[in-house]
N, C-alpha and C positions, 0 to 999 in steps of 0.2 A: 411638583418636584418631589422625588422620593427622598426619604430621610436616610442618611448614611448610617450604617451599623456602627456599633461601638468599636468593633475591631478595625473597621475602615478609618474611623476617627483617630484611633490610637496610631495606626500606621502613618496617617498624615501628620500627626503631632510629632512623631519620631523623625519623620523626614524633614520637618521644619527645623528641628533642633539639631540636626546632623551638622557637624562642623565642616567648614570649607577648608579642605586640606590640599587644594590644588597647587599652591605655591610652596608646599612643604615636602619633606622627605617621607611623609607618612601616607599610607593608603588605608582608608577607613574599611573596617571589616564589619563590626556590629556594635550596637549599644549593649553594655553589660551591667550597668547599674548606676547608682547615684551615691555621691559622697558629699554630704553637707551642701554647699552652695553650687556644686558642679556635677555635671553628668560625666560618667566614665565610659569611654569607648575602647573597644579592642581595635588596634591598628597594627599595620606592618611597617616597621622601619625599613624602607626600601634600600637605604644605604648599607645597613649592616645585616639585612636579611633576617630580622628577628621580630617577634611580636611584642608589643608594648601596650600598656594601658595609658590612655590619654584622659586626663581630667580637664574638662573644659567648662569655664564659667557659663552658666545658662540663665542667670537671673538679671532683671533690669538693673543697670548700674550707671546711672547718669552722673553720680558724684565721683565714680572711680574707686570708691572705698572697697567694694567687693573684689575688684581686680587686684588691688593692692594686697588684700587679705590672702587671695589665692597664691600670689607670688611669694608672700611671706611664708605660707605653709610649705611651698616648694623649697624655699631657702632653709627653713628649719630642718626639713627632711634631709637636705643635702649635707647638713652638718652632722647628722646622726648615722655614721657608717657602722652598721652592726648587722650580723646575719638575721637578727630578729626584727629588722626595720627595712621596709621596702626602699631600695635605692632609687633616686631620681636621676634620669638620664639627660633631660632637656627641659627648657622652659622658654616661653616667648608669647607672641601674639599671632593669631591666625589672620588670613586675609580679610575675614569678616569683622576683625577688630576684637574678637574675644580672646581673653588670656587663657593659656593652657600650660600644663606641664606633663611631661612624659615620664613614666616610671616603669619598673619591671612589672610584667604581667604575671600575676600569681593565680594559679588554679587551686581550688580547694574549697573549703567550707568554713563557716564561722564556728568558733568554739561552742556557741550555744547549740549548734547542731551536732558537732563532732562529739561532744560530751555524752550524747545519747548512746554512742557505740563503745564507750569506755567502761569496763567493769572493774578493773583493778584500781585501788586507791593509789598504788605506786605509780601507775601510768598517769593518773590525773595530776599527781604531785610533780612528776617529771616535766609535764607540760607547764605547770605553774612556775617551776624554776626557770624555764626558758623565757616566760613572760617577764619575770622579775629581772632577768639579765638584761633584756632590752630596755626596760624602764630605768634600771640603774645606770645604764650607759647614757640615756637622755639626761638624767639628773646630773651626771658628772659633767655634762656640757651646759648645765644651767637651764634645762628645759623641763617644764612640767607638762604632762599630757592633758590632764583635767577631764578626760572623758573615757576612762578605762572601763570596759564592760565586755562581756563575752561576745557581743556582736562586733566589737572592734578588734577582735583577735582572730586571725585566719590560720587554719591548719592546712598545710599543703599536702599533696599526694604522697610525699616521702617523709612525712612527719615534721616538716618545717613549721615553726611557730613564729608568726609575724604579727607585731602590734601595728594596727592600722589607724587611719583617720586622725591626723594631728592638726586638724583645722582650728581647734580652739586652744592649742598649746600656748603656754605662757613662758616667755623668756625671762628667767629670774636674774641672771647675771652672765657675765662673760665666762666662757669655759675656764675651769681651774681657778676661778676667783672666788674668794670667800665672802665678798661683800657685794652689795648691789652696785652695778656698774652702768656706764653710759650705754644706751641702746646699741645692740649689735646690728649688723646689716639686716638680719631677718626682722628684728624688732622695729627698726626704723622704716621698713617698707610700708608699714601700715599700723594704725592703732590696733592693739590686741583686742579681740572680742572679749567683752566682759571685764575690761580693766577698771571701770569705775565701780566703786562700792555701790551695791544695790542691784547689779547685773548678775543674774543667776546663770552660770555656765556649768553644764554637766548633764547627767541623766539620772532622773529620780530612781532611787533604789541602789545606786552605785556612787553618787556624789557624796562628798563629805558634808557634815553639818555646817561647816564654815562656808562651803560653796552654796548650800541651800539658803544660808542667811544673806547671800549676795556679797560676801566679803571677797576682796581680790588682792589688795595691797599686801596683806600678810601671809599669803599662801606660801607653803614650802613643800618639801618632799613628803611630809606626813599626809598631805592632801591626797597624793597618789597612793600612799600606803593604805589609806582607808579604802579606796576603790579596789586595790589588790586584795585586801582582806575580804571584801564582798565577793570578788571573783573566786577566791579560795573557798568561801562558804558555798557558793554556787556549785563548784566542782565536787564538794563533799556532800552534797545533798540538801544543803540549806538549813537543816535543823541540827542543833547542837547534840540532841540526844541520839542522833543517828551516826555521829562521827566519834572517833577516838577522843578521849578527854583532853589529851595533849593538844590535838589539832583544834578542838573547840576553844581551848585557852588561847591558842595563837590567833584564831579568828577574832576572839573577843578583844585581845590586845590591839590588833591591827585596826579594828573598827570602833575603838573607844570614842565616845562623844567628845571627850576632852583630848585634843591631839597631843598634849603633854604626856598622856599615858600610853600613846601608841609607840610602835617601834620608831626609833629615831630616823631610820632610813630603810630603803628597800633591801639593802644587803643584810640587815639584821633580821628582817622577816624571812628572807630566803635562807639564812643560816639556820633559823629554827626549823624550817621545813627539812633541810638537809640533816639536822640532828635527829629529827623524827625518823627519817628513812634509815639512818645509821643506828637506830635504837638507843640514842643518847638523850639525856635530859634536855628540855627546852628552856630557854630564857623565860618564856611565858608560863611555864609549868614547873615550879620549884620541885626539886627532888626530895623524896622521902625513902625510908627503908623499905616500905611496902612497894613503892613504885620501882625501886631498884630491883627488888626480888621479882616483880612481875616482868620487868624487861629481861632479866637473866633467864627466866623460864621461857619467855617467847623466843629468845635468841638461841637457846640450847635445848629446844624441845626434844629432839631425838635422843640426846645424851640423858636428859632427865627421865624420859620414859624408859630407856634401857636400864637405868639405875633402879627405878621403881619396880620394873619387872623382875630384875635380879633379886632385889630385897624381898619381893613378894614370894618368889620361888623358894628362896632360902628359908623364909618363915614357914611356908607350907611343908617343905622337906623336914624341917626341924620338928614340927608338930606331929607329922605322920611317922617319923622315925623313932619316936619315944615308945618304950615298951608298954 
C-alpha cells in the first residue's frame, strides 16, 4: 500500500474536522484559521445572503467544559458592542453536537504584519488609539481581555482596527458596577480559564508580571494597560532609544512592574498618546522650560525659520552697509 502524501493527509484531516452544517442556515465555504480551542470557517448565511465566520469547537470535550467556554466567549463578545470588536450574530450547537458561534467575517491582516507597512509614527499612534478605545469599552463593561498582543489585533482593508480573540477574557464585575458582583450570564456559563491562582493566562512578552506569577483574583484594568504598553512599544520599534523621549516615558509607565505605578486605566494611557500627537506635555513626561521650548520650535518650525532668516539677513545687511 502506497503512503499518502503530507498534502493528502492534510486534506483528509481538514475534511474530517469540517462541521456538519446540513441542518443550519449556513453553507460551508472553507477553513480560514484557528482561534484558541476552535477552528474558524468561512461560511455563507443563506438566510441573509452574507458571509460570516463560524468558530467551531474541535477539541475532545467529554466533560462539556470546553463547549461552555466557547459559549462564554460568544456571550462576552455579544455584550461588547463597539466598532473595534467583532460582533456575534448567532450561537448554538451543530447536528454533529459541536458548539459554534457565528460572527462578522473580517478580511485583513494582523497588526504584527500591518505594522511593517507603516512608516509614520502618527499613523502607528492613530491605530493604537483605536485599540485603546475598544479595550476601554470592554473595561467599562467589566471585562478584561488578558491576551492583548499584535497577533490579536486585525487591520481591515479600509483601516478598521479590531481587537480579536476574547477566549481567555475575565469578567470582573457587572457593567457599570464599581464592586465585584455576582457572576454575569457570560461568567456563569463556564468557569473562566485561569481563575485559580497559579494558572498562567496570557502570552509571554505581552502579559503583565502579575499574570506571569499566576495571579488571577486581583487582576484589574492595569493588567491590560501593561499589555497595551507592550503593543505601543512594538509599534514604536521596541527600543526606547529609537523613540521620542515622551513616548518612551509613556511606555515605561504603562509597563511598570508595579501596577500601582502604571496608568490607572486605558483612558489615561490613550490621553497621553493624544497629548503627544497634539504637542502637549504628557502625564508620564513632566514638563520643563527646555521641553516647552522644544515643543514650541517643533510646532512653529516655519515661523521660527522665517524669523531666523530675517534676522540673519538684517545682520548681513547691517554689516555690509557700514562705511
